[in-house]
KOLDRENKE-661611 format. One record per atom (N, C-alpha, C): x, y, z. Coordinates in steps of 0.05 Angstrom, whole numbers, plus 5000, padded with zeros to 4 digits. Example, Ala and Ser with C-alpha at 12.3 -4.5 7.8 and 13.67 -1.06 7.14 Angstrom:
526448865156;524649105156;526449345156;525749555142;527349795143;525850015157;
! end
This chain:
501949735000;500050014999;501850235000;501350414982;502750694982;500850944982;501951164986;500751404986;499151434955;496651504952;495251554926;493651304920;494151074932;492550814924;489650844935;488150744918;485250724923;484650484942;483550514963;482950354985;480050294994;479550045006;477350025019;477449825042;475549815060;476049625082;476049355075;477949205089;478248915080;475848785090;475048555075;472548415080;472448285109;475248165115;475448025139;475248235163;475848455157;475348675181;472248735183;471048775160;468348815163;466848595175;467248335167;465948135182;466648135212;468848205217;469648165248;468048395263;467048615251;465748825265;462948795256;462048575243;459448525237;458348775217;459448875199;458649085182;458448955152;455748865147;455748745119;454448955096;453249185109;452249365090;452549645101;451949835082;452250145093;454450245082;455050505091;457350655080;460050555087;460550435108;463250325113;463950075093;461949905087;462049705072;462649725041;461849965032;462050025004;463950285001;464950375024;466550625017;469450555003;470350724986;472850754973;474251024980;476451014986;477951254994;480951244982;482351484985;485051494976;486851524999;489051405000;491151415022;492551665014;492451845036;494252105033;496552095054;496951925073;499651905087;499551655101;502051595106;502451315118;504451355143;504251245164;505651275190;506450985203;508750955208;509350695221;507750655247;507250415252;505450385280;506650145294;508150195318;509149965332;511549885318;512049625325;514049435320;513149195301;510449195295;509648975281;509848985254;510349215242;510849245213;508149375194;506049395213;503449545205;504349845199;502649985185;502350245180;499750365189;499650595195;497050755206;496850925180;494650845166;494051015141;492151235146;492651475133;490651665134;489451665109;486751655107;484951585084;482851835079;482751915056;481052125048;478551945038;476151935048;473951805042;472151955022;472952195016;471652374996;468552435006;468752535031;466052625041;464552425057;465152195060;463852015075;464852055104;463051995124;463452065152;464851795165;467151735158;468551515169;471151585181;472251405198;474851455211;476851485187;478651695193;480651745175;483451625177;484051515201;486451365207;486051065216;486750905195;486050625194;488750455194;488750245212;491050045209;491449965181;493249915168;493749835139;492749515138;492949375156;492149095158;488849065156;487349305157;484549275158;483449425129;485349465113;484749575087;485649415065;484249435040;485049265016;485549484997;487949464979;488149644956;486149544935;484849744926;482349674904;483949564881;483149334871;484449224845;486549074849;487448994876;489648804884;488748554883;490648374880;490348074885;488747994910;489248134932;487748074958;485048164955;484148364943;481548494937;479948314919;481648194899;480247994882;479447734895;481247604913;480847374925;478847414944;478547654959;476547704980;473847674967;473647784940;471047784931;469647484925;471347304929;470647024927;470146894954;470647014975;470346874999;467746905010;
! end
Protein backbone atom coordinates (compact mmCIF):
# COMPACT_ATOMS: atom_id res chain seq x y z
CA UNK A 1 0.00 0.00 0.00
CA UNK A 2 1.31 3.42 -0.97
CA UNK A 3 0.22 7.03 -0.84
CA UNK A 4 -2.27 7.65 -3.65
CA UNK A 5 -3.70 4.10 -3.71
CA UNK A 6 -7.47 3.64 -3.80
CA UNK A 7 -8.47 1.53 -0.79
CA UNK A 8 -11.51 0.00 0.85
CA UNK A 9 -12.04 -1.81 4.14
CA UNK A 10 -10.94 -5.47 4.05
CA UNK A 11 -13.79 -7.99 4.04
CA UNK A 12 -12.30 -9.88 7.00
CA UNK A 13 -12.27 -6.67 9.04
CA UNK A 14 -15.85 -5.82 8.08
CA UNK A 15 -16.99 -9.33 9.06
CA UNK A 16 -15.18 -9.09 12.39
CA UNK A 17 -17.23 -6.00 13.30
CA UNK A 18 -20.46 -7.38 11.73
CA UNK A 19 -20.64 -4.67 9.09
CA UNK A 20 -22.22 -6.23 6.00
CA UNK A 21 -23.91 -3.19 4.46
CA UNK A 22 -23.93 0.58 4.68
CA UNK A 23 -21.40 3.29 3.94
CA UNK A 24 -18.45 1.54 5.60
CA UNK A 25 -18.89 -1.65 3.56
CA UNK A 26 -18.89 0.10 0.18
CA UNK A 27 -16.63 3.09 0.88
CA UNK A 28 -13.63 3.73 -1.37
CA UNK A 29 -10.98 6.24 -0.36
CA UNK A 30 -7.50 7.46 -1.21
CA UNK A 31 -4.44 7.01 1.03
CA UNK A 32 -3.00 10.46 1.75
CA UNK A 33 -0.38 9.56 4.41
CA UNK A 34 1.29 6.52 5.98
CA UNK A 35 2.85 6.37 9.47
CA UNK A 36 4.64 3.42 11.07
CA UNK A 37 2.73 1.85 13.93
CA UNK A 38 4.57 -0.10 16.61
CA UNK A 39 7.08 -2.82 15.88
CA UNK A 40 4.76 -5.26 14.09
CA UNK A 41 5.31 -3.77 10.63
CA UNK A 42 1.83 -2.36 10.16
CA UNK A 43 1.15 1.20 9.09
CA UNK A 44 -1.43 3.69 10.20
CA UNK A 45 -2.93 4.97 6.97
CA UNK A 46 -4.66 8.32 6.70
CA UNK A 47 -7.50 7.92 4.20
CA UNK A 48 -9.58 10.57 2.47
CA UNK A 49 -13.03 8.99 2.11
CA UNK A 50 -14.24 11.76 -0.23
CA UNK A 51 -17.01 13.12 1.97
CA UNK A 52 -18.04 9.95 3.81
CA UNK A 53 -18.23 10.28 7.60
CA UNK A 54 -15.75 7.49 8.39
CA UNK A 55 -12.59 7.24 10.51
CA UNK A 56 -9.62 8.73 8.66
CA UNK A 57 -6.79 6.81 10.38
CA UNK A 58 -6.94 3.05 9.90
CA UNK A 59 -4.44 0.23 10.36
CA UNK A 60 -3.18 -0.93 6.99
CA UNK A 61 -4.04 -4.56 7.80
CA UNK A 62 -7.73 -3.55 7.88
CA UNK A 63 -7.62 -2.10 4.36
CA UNK A 64 -7.41 -3.59 0.88
CA UNK A 65 -5.97 -1.82 -2.17
CA UNK A 66 -8.76 -1.66 -4.75
CA UNK A 67 -7.86 -3.83 -7.74
CA UNK A 68 -5.20 -5.85 -5.87
CA UNK A 69 -4.94 -9.64 -5.78
CA UNK A 70 -6.10 -9.60 -2.14
CA UNK A 71 -9.24 -7.63 -3.10
CA UNK A 72 -9.87 -10.09 -5.95
CA UNK A 73 -9.52 -13.12 -3.66
CA UNK A 74 -11.77 -11.54 -0.98
CA UNK A 75 -14.54 -11.12 -3.53
CA UNK A 76 -14.75 -14.93 -3.74
CA UNK A 77 -14.74 -15.62 0.02
